[in-house]
N, C-alpha and C positions, 0 to 999 in steps of 0.2 A: 509407511503414510497410508491412512486411511484417505480414501475418495469415492466419491460417490458422483455420478452423470445425470443431470436433469436437464434434457435438451442438449441445447448448444453451450452450456455452463458448467463445469467441473468443480465441486465442492473438495477441498483439500486439508486434512488434519495438517501435515506436512511441519513435523517437530523435526529438527535438524542439527541446532546448537550442542554444543559441547557444554556438556552437564546438565542437560534438560533433565527435567522431572517428569511427573505424568500429565498427559493432557487426554483429554476426552472429547467427542464431537459428537453433534447431534445436528439435523435438518430436517425440516418439513418441505423445502424448496431452496432451488439456489439464493433467494432471497430472503428467505427464513430460517437461518440455523446459529449458531452459538458452538462455544467450547465453554468447558471447565478445566483450567491451567493450574497448576502447583509446580512454578519453576521456582528455583532458590534465587536469592538475591546474592548473584556472585557475577554478575556483569555479563555480557556477551548475549547475542541474540538468541533464544533458546527455538523458537518457534514460528512459525506465519502462517495461520489457518487461514486459508483464502477461498474465496469463488474468481474462477479463471473463463474467459471468453476469448477466443481466435479472432482476432481481427483481420490480419492479412492485407493492410492496405499500405500502399506508399505514402509516405508522411503529408506530401503536396496534395494527393487524392485521397485522404481519409474521412471526408466527409464531416459533416457536424458531429461530432461524440462525445456524449457528456453521458454524465449519471448524478444519480440521487440517492443517498445514504441516510438512515437512522440507525445507530448504534445506540446501547447502554452499555458503559463501561464501569469497572470498579474504580473506587479513591481510596485513599489513604496512604500507608506507608508500606514498605517494601514491594512497592509496585514499580515498576518501570515497563512500558510501551507506548507505541503508537499506532494509529489508525490511518493505515495508510492504502494508498492503489500504487502497485506495482506495472509498470508498462514499458514493454521492454521491445526493443529495435534491433533487426537483422540478426534475427535469432535470440542468442543472450549476450549481445557485443556491447550494447547501449539498455541502460537501465533509467528509467524515469520514475522517482517514488514522489508522490503528492500527500503529503502529511496533511491529513482533515483536524488531528487532534492529537495530543501525546500527555504524557504523564512520568512524573519521575525522571531519574539519571539515564535518559537517552538523547542520543545528538546524531546528527547526518554524517557520513561520509564527506570525507573533503572540507574546504575552506567556504567561507563565506565570500559572496558576490556581489552580489545587489539587492534591492528589494524591488519587486516588482508586482504590477497590476498584471492579472490575467482573470478572464471571466468574470470581472467587477470586485474582484478581490484581492487582499494585500497577499505576497508570500515573500519571504525570506530563501532565497536562491543560494545552494552550494552546491560544488561541481567538486568530484574526486574519483578515487578509482578504488577500488576493493580488492585490486592486485589480479584479478579475472576479466574486467569488465570497466568501463565507463559508468558512473553514477554521477545522475543529476538529480538534485534533493529541491523540494519546493516545500516550505512550511509556512503552515497557514498562521498569519499574524493575528487573527479572530478563531480561537479555537470553538469548534463545533460539533457536537454529536448529530446534528441535521444536516448535512453539507451537499452542497449543488456544485458539481467542478466542470469544468469546459476541458476535456482530455484535450480535445483537437488543439485550443490555445495555448497549451503547454509545451506540446511536441512541436508545434509549428514556430514557436518563438524561440527554442533553442536551435533550429535550424536557420531560422531568418538571422539568428545574431550569431552565427559562425561557432555555435559552441557543440554542435550534434552533426553529423552529416544526412545527406535526404535518404533515410533508410523507411524498411518495410515495418510499419507496425504489426506487430504479433497480438502475444499475448498481453490481456489487460486482466489484470488482479486487482481485487480488492479485500483487505482483511485487518486484522490485528498481528503486527511485529511484536513479538512478547519477549522480554528479556527477563523482567522477573515478574511473580506472581506467587509468593511464599503464602502458604497457608491454605492455598485453593481460591480461585474466584473465577468469576464468569465473565466472561465477553459474548455481547449476543448482538447480531446484523439482525435488527426488527423488519427491514424493508431494504431492497435496491432495486434502482432501474438502472438500466445501461441503454442509451439511444444511439444506434449506430446507422 
């Protein structure tokens, strides 16, 4: 896995899924990078190229954590991916995924629970487990490639509603979870601002 550190941020190529194809990464900075991915259309997540930041704060004392992103993603057939935050609690015990946009045959882990409004946006909330950790997924009802997300609101909602214990929020990542990109496609992060 190729990785590059830029200040407090780490950009990771992160190809990990079974049957993955080729993926290369470029980066000008933590807020401007992209990948070219050629993963077969065989189902199952192949990669999660992302930028990561370590927060290390209790969920009730994490402050106002939010982020703005602008991405360019491919469209068409033989494509399946989501553009998502991956926020971790208590190491890798609790995983919060916030999907801002998705395409093709992809879906969250677990079952649909309810629609919620957080940060002035509507999300479909799912809860489940991948066998190793609890997974909480928020899927944007209005897909966008230019998003603002209130990360604190998502984490604190889970605790306030008894879905997740009072954890320490550690890694906050943002990137592209790619299931298939047959023939080769570009996924670009044009800008990224994380306020902590």
